[in-house]
Each structure stands twice: as structure tokens, then as C-alpha cells.
N, C-alpha and C positions, 0 to 999 in steps of 0.2 A: 425681363424674364430671368429666372435663375438657372444657372448651369453648374454642374459638378464636374470638376477636373480631377479624375482619379489618377494617381501616380503609381505606375507599375515599373518594377525593374527586377532583373534576375539578381540573386544574391551575389555580391562581390563584383558586380559589373561596372561600377563606377569607382571614383577615387576612394581610397581606403583611409579611415580615420588615422590621424597622426602624420599624414603626408602633407606637403605644401599644396598639392592638388586638391586635397580635401578641404583645406581652408578656402581656396578659391571657389570650390563647388558650393560650400555653405554660404560664402559671400554672395554668390549668385542668387541663392534663396532669399537672403536678406534684401538684396536689391529688388528682386521681383515682388516680395511682400510689401516693401515700401512703395513701389509703383502702384500696386493694387490699392493700398490704403490711400495714397495721394489722389488717385483717380476715383476713389470711393466706389470701387466695384467689388471689393472683398467683403463677404459676409462672414466667412469663417475659413479656417485653414489649420490643419494639424498634421503632424507626423505620427505614424503608428509604431508601436513596439514591434519587435521581430515576430514573424509568424509562429515561432515556437511558443509564444505566449497566448496564442489564440485558442478559443474554445468554440466549436461549432455545435449548434443544436438543430435537431429536427424532430418533428412529431409524426409518428407513424402508428396507426391504429390506436390513437388516443394516448400513446406512451411517448414521453419525452426522452430522447437519446442525446447524450453529449459525447463529443469526440474532441480529443486534443488536436490543436492545429487547425489550419484552414481545411475546408471540405474539398475544395477543388485542388487537384494536383496540376500545377502549372510551373513552367520555368520562371515566369515573372510573377512577383508577389506584390500585393497592394501595400504600399508603404506610407501613403498619406493622401491628402486631398486639399483642394481649395474649393470654396463655394463662392461663385461670382454672381453679381446682378449685372447683366449686360443687355444691350439693345437687341442683339441677335447672335446667332451662332458664329458669325464671322468675327464679331468683337470678342466673344468668348475664346475662340481659337487664337486670336492675336495675343490674348493674355496667357493662355496655356502654353504658347510657344516660348514664353519667358521662363518656364519651369526648367531648371537645370537638368533634371533627370531625363528630359526629352532627348538628350544627347546619348543616353545609355540605355534607356528603357522606352516606355510607351506612356503617353498621357491620353486617357480616354475622356472626351468631353461629351457630357450627356445632359440634355435639358431635364429640369425637375418638372414632374407632372403637376399641372395646375388643375386641380379638381373643381375649382370654381367655374370653369368653362362648361362643366356638365350640368350645372344647376338649371 
């Protein structure tokens, strides 16, 4: 089953670029990614640009509206994701626990909908 691990954190809540701690932090991501690849559970994974680069859209009464930035106002912002292929939610959580941002933010693990089960 596929699981999406969404990586959320508040701006400036983790180690800052240019510090030794940031190097260790990014090393943690490299280690986690290598583990996912070696265990053949990683289908995709990417970091996202800052929320200031986001554009949100919505359609109301047949008209498309665009807004700069994310639509939701929250302290924690979506910063990236991993897409896993795992046996079950427990295995997906085990891999999500390796994501370094879990120490500073939140990792949301959610199953991907399998529409084939409705056929």
C-alpha cells in the first residue's frame, strides 16, 4: 500500500542554514533517503520551495481565483514529502520516524486512496 509522509514545520523551528547543526540535519535526510532506497520503499520524495512561492487556486461560481501563498493559515507549513510503498501503516510510521523534521515539526502519514477497490 502507498503512504504519503507530509513534512510540516514552523518557519525557523529547526537548525538554520550555515550552522553545523544544519549540516547534521541535512545528513539525517541523506541517511533516511538512503535507507528508504536500500529498503526499496521510497517511490518519491521532494522538498518544496518556501510557502512565499506558492499560488493557491479555487473555483467559485465558475470563476477561477488565484491567491499568492498557501490558502491555509497555519504555524506549520508543508515543506516536503516522501511517498512510500509499505506493507501497512506501522511500517510507514517506522520510516516516517526517520525524517529529521519530526524532531522540530510534524510528519503526517496518510494512506493513498486505492480506487481499484471500488471496481
